[in-house]
N, C-alpha and C positions, 0 to 999 in steps of 0.2 A: 575463870569459871567454865566448867564443862558445858557444852551445848546440850548435854543430856540431863543436866541438873533439873530437878523438878521445880517449876516456877511457883512462886507464892501467889495464891489466888485470893481475891477479896471474898469474904464470906459475910453477906448481909445478915443482920440479926433478925430482920423481918422483911416480908414483901407484902405491900398493901396493893390489892388489885381492885380497880373500879369495875362495876358491872359491864360498862360498855367495852372495856378492854378485853374482857373475857369472851366477847362475841367474835373476836378475830382469831383466826388459827394461830397467827404468830404470838398473840397474847397467851393463848392456851399453852403453846409450846414453852413460853418463858416460865409460866407457872409450873409446868412439869419439870423443867430443868431445875428450878429453885427447890422444889420439893425433893428431887433426887439428891440435891446437895445438903438436905437437912434444914433448909431455911423455912421457918414457920410462915405460912401463907394465910393472910386474912382477906376475905372478900368483903369489901365495904358495902354499906347499905345504899349508897348513892355514888355518883361520879365526883362528888366533892371530897377532897382529901381531908380526913380527920386524923391528925397526927398524935394528939394527946401527949405532947411533950412536957417534961417536968418544968417547974418554974425556975429552978437553978440554971443559970445560963451555960455553965460548963457541962452539966449533965444533958441539957437540951441539945447542945452542939454535938456531943458524942452520940446521942441517940439518933439525931437527924442524919449524921454522916453514915450511920449504920443502917439506914432505911432505904429500901428500894421501892419505888412506887411505879405500878404499871398503869398507864393512862393512855388515852387516845389523844393524839396530836390534833388540835383544832386547825382550821384553815390557816390561821395566822402563823402557826408553827410550820405548816407544810409549804408555805410560800417561800421560795428560794430568794436569798438576799446576796448581793455582791459581797465579796470578802477580799478586797484589794489590800496588799499586792500579792497575796498568796495564791488565790485562785479566782476563777470567774464567779462561782456560786457556792453557797454554804448549804450543806445538807445536815439536818439535825435528826439523829437517831435517838438521842436522849438529851437530857439537860441535867447537869450536876456531875460530880466526880467523887469517887470514893477515896482519893488521895488526900493527904493532909499537908499541902504545900504552904509554907509560911508566907509566900509572896503571891498566893493565888489571885488572879485577876477576876475570877468569878465572884470573889467576895464583894466586889463593887459593881458587878453586872447583874447577877441574879438576885431577885428579891425573895425574902422569906427564909425559913430554915434551910440549911444546906443538904437537903435530901437529894437523891438521884432519881429523876423521873425517866423511865424508858417508855418508848412509844410502841403500842401494840399494832397500830394500823400501818404497818410497813408498806403494804401494797399501795395505799393512797399516797404515801411519801414518794415512792418510786414513780408513780404515775405523773408526778409533777416534772420529771426530768426532761422528757423529750422536747417540750416546748422551749427549753432554754438552750438547746443545741446550737452552737455558733452565735449565740446572742450576748456573750459576756464581753467585757472590756479589758480584762487582765491578760488573758492568753489567746482566746479564740479570735479576737480582732486586733491582736498586737503583732506587728511585723517581727519584732525581736523574739516573741515567744509563741508564735502561731504553730510551731512544730509540736507544741504540747497539746494542741487541740482544745476542746472545751473542758475546763478543769472544775472539779467539784471537791470541796473540802468537807470532811466528815468529823472533825474534831475541834470545832470552835467552842462548844459548850459542854463537852464531855471528853473523857478518854475512852474511846470505844473498845480498845483492846482490854482495858482494865475491868470491863464488865461483860466481855464477850462470852465467857464460860457460863454466864447466867442467861444472856439474851440471845446469842446467835445472830444478832442483827448485822454485825460487821461481815460475817461470813456470807450472809444472804446478799448484802450490798456488793461485795467483791464478786460473787458469782453473777449477779445481775450485770455488772459492768463487763465481765468476761464474755457474757452472751450478747452484749449490745454491740452490734456491728456498726460502729460509728467512731469518729475521731474524737475520743473522750479519754479522760484520765481522772481516776479517783485518787485522792490522797488523804492520809490521816497521820496524826502525830501522837506519840505515846510515850509514857514513862514506865511501861510495863513490858514484860518479856514472854508472855504466854502465847507464842505464835503457832503452837502445834495445830490448832483447828484450821489455820490458814494455809499451811504449807502445801497441801495436796489439792487445793481448789483450782479450778480451771479459770485462772485470772486473765490469761491471754496478754500479760504484760501491761494491762490497763490500770493497775493500782500501784501507787508509790507509798511505801511506809517510811515515815521519818521518825527517828528516835530523838526525843528531847533529852539533851545531855548537859551536865554541869560537873565541875570538878568534885572529887570525893570530899574535899574540904567543906563543901556546901550541902552535903547529903543530909545534914540535920534539918535542912529547910524543906525536904521532900519526903516527909513521913508517909509510910504505907505504900511506897512505890518500889519497883525492882531496882537493885543496884545498877549503877551505870555500866559496869562491866557486863552484866547480864543483858542489858539492853543492846549493847554493841554486838554481843554474840547472837542475840535474836535477830538483829538487823542483818548480820552476815548470813544467817540461816535463810532469811527471806530472799536475800540476793541469790543465794545458791539455788533457791526454788524458782528463780526466774522473775521475781518481783523487782521493780525499780525501787530504789531506796534513797534516803536522804538523812541529813542531820539538821536538827534545830538546836543551836547553842543558845540556851535561854533559861532564865533571864541572865544576861551577863551582869555579874555583881562585882563592882569595883571596890571590893574590900581589901584589907591589908594582905599582901601576898598574891594578888590576883594574877599577875604576870606569870609567875611560876606555876600557879594552879591551872591556868588555861593552857599554858605551854604543855604541861603534862597530859592534860585531857586530850588535846589535839594529837599529841604523839601516840597516845593509847588508841585513839580512833584510827589513826593512820596505820598502825600495826595490824589492826583487824580488817580494815577496809581498803587499803592502798591499792589493791589490784582489781577493785571493782570499777568497771568502765563508766558507770553512770551514777554519780552521787551528787545530789544537790545539797547546798549548805545555806541555811538561813540564820542570821544573827539578830538577836533581839535584846536590847538592853533592859535592865530593870527599871520599872517606873511604877508609880502608884497614884491613886486619886485620893482626895480627902475622904471619900466614902469608903474605899477599900481599906485605907489605913485604919479607920475607926472600927471596921468589922474585924480586920485581922488582929488588932490589939485586943479585941474581946475574945477571939477564938484562941489566940496563942499568946497569952500574957507572959511576959518575961522572955520572949524570943530575942535572940541576939541579932536578928536581921535589922539592919540600920534603916529605920523609916524616919530619920530626922531630916532636917533641911540642909545638913552639911553637904557640900558639893552638889547641891540640887538647884534647879531653877523651875519656875512655873511656866507651863505651856498650855495654850488654849487649843483644843482640838477643833476639827471642822464641825463637830456636833455642838460646840459651844461649851463643853465641859472643861474642867481643869485637871491637868495631870502634872506630876512632879517628875522631871527627867534629870539626868545628870547634866551638870553645867558644862560650858564650852571647854574648859580646860580638861575636865575628865573625859569628855567625848573625844577630844583631840588625842589624849593618851591612849584611849581604847582604839581609835582609828589607826594610830601609828603602830600599835602592837599587832592588830589583826590584818593590816594591809601593807605596812611598810617594813617593819622590823625583820620578818622572816625571809629576807632576800639573801641570796648567795648560799654557798655550800655549807658554811658553818651553822646557819640557822635553819636551813632546809630540813636537816635531819631531825631537829626538835619540833618542827611544825610541818609534817609531811603533807597534811591535807591543804594547807594554805597555798602551797605551790600549785596544786590542782585547781584551787579556787581562782587563781589568777591566769590560768591557761585557757584561752578561748576555745581550744579544741578538746579540752579535758572536761573536768567536772564543772557543772553549771552552778552558779551561786548568785543570790541577790546581792547587789552592791551594798556596802556598809551603810550608805546614806539612806537606804530604803528599809531600815529597820522597821519591822511591823509593829504597830500598836495593837493592843487588845481590841476585839471587835466591839461595835456599839451594843448597849444593853438590849436583850431580847424583850419581847412583849411579855406580859404577865402570864403565869402558868396556871393550870387548873388547880 
């Protein structure tokens, strides 16, 4: 895919704006952006969201996913939370995502219809950051990762790049970190490729973009997103613009043919990124909860994604909830593939990034055993 190819942008069918959101300059700017894109804008009578969704569950899902709501983040949403092992702190610019991923963990985390809420009071969100400088436990107080400084993650409950053309929030956040003379790093993960608004920002190397990637064979589970090849090209463009970059291989799906699929994926990523000196790699296996399974089967009836208990085992989280992860035999096979098999000349060519993952002076990566779980559920939204 050519780097100059025009990216596919999400077009909301409507924007619902609360009165309080319109009192913020950032909120007014979002309304102006949406109107310029031809998105119908409705100003609500109060700050309570009135969705008026149809009774039919399939139509209600489709209409909710096409709805962008402009709201004010309450104090509970502005309060930064730890997000181990990825970063010290979580920043929420929005909640909800326009993509249609068949394995979406937000299905079990966010309550209510799957609309996307974007926050108008960005200055109040940014005002929370300085007090957390040097106070995290993942990087800022870690001997092994202290060189990363205090880290902030902006993509826990949304894909900020997927909505950036409407919100401008990610650009504002990157510019803020660029101007912040402190030992800090912003990071975000995306399944989209529309990086043009970010390329010329004065980021000062304080932002890392990570592309979430999976083999083409699993593209059917990532509806409404950019093709993986386009994501890799976008990642390369960001690296060429001086940004730090990374890969999130997620969720790793142990379906039939997964070895060949992931071998091809890593080879493709290696061809695009092999000469980039700083690439982090994070690996996350597929898992689901009873709640997310119930929601996903409602959203995507007939999906071929395996949500059965075959090769699964139950695991209790530190929050007391249940999730279903791959069993020990499957995890051993995955670990062998991602950590052990690609050693030596014969396999290095097929897995060019994995050699970098294992090189202490080369690209950094979280260990396989530190696979990240989805974050805890957020508090209720307006």
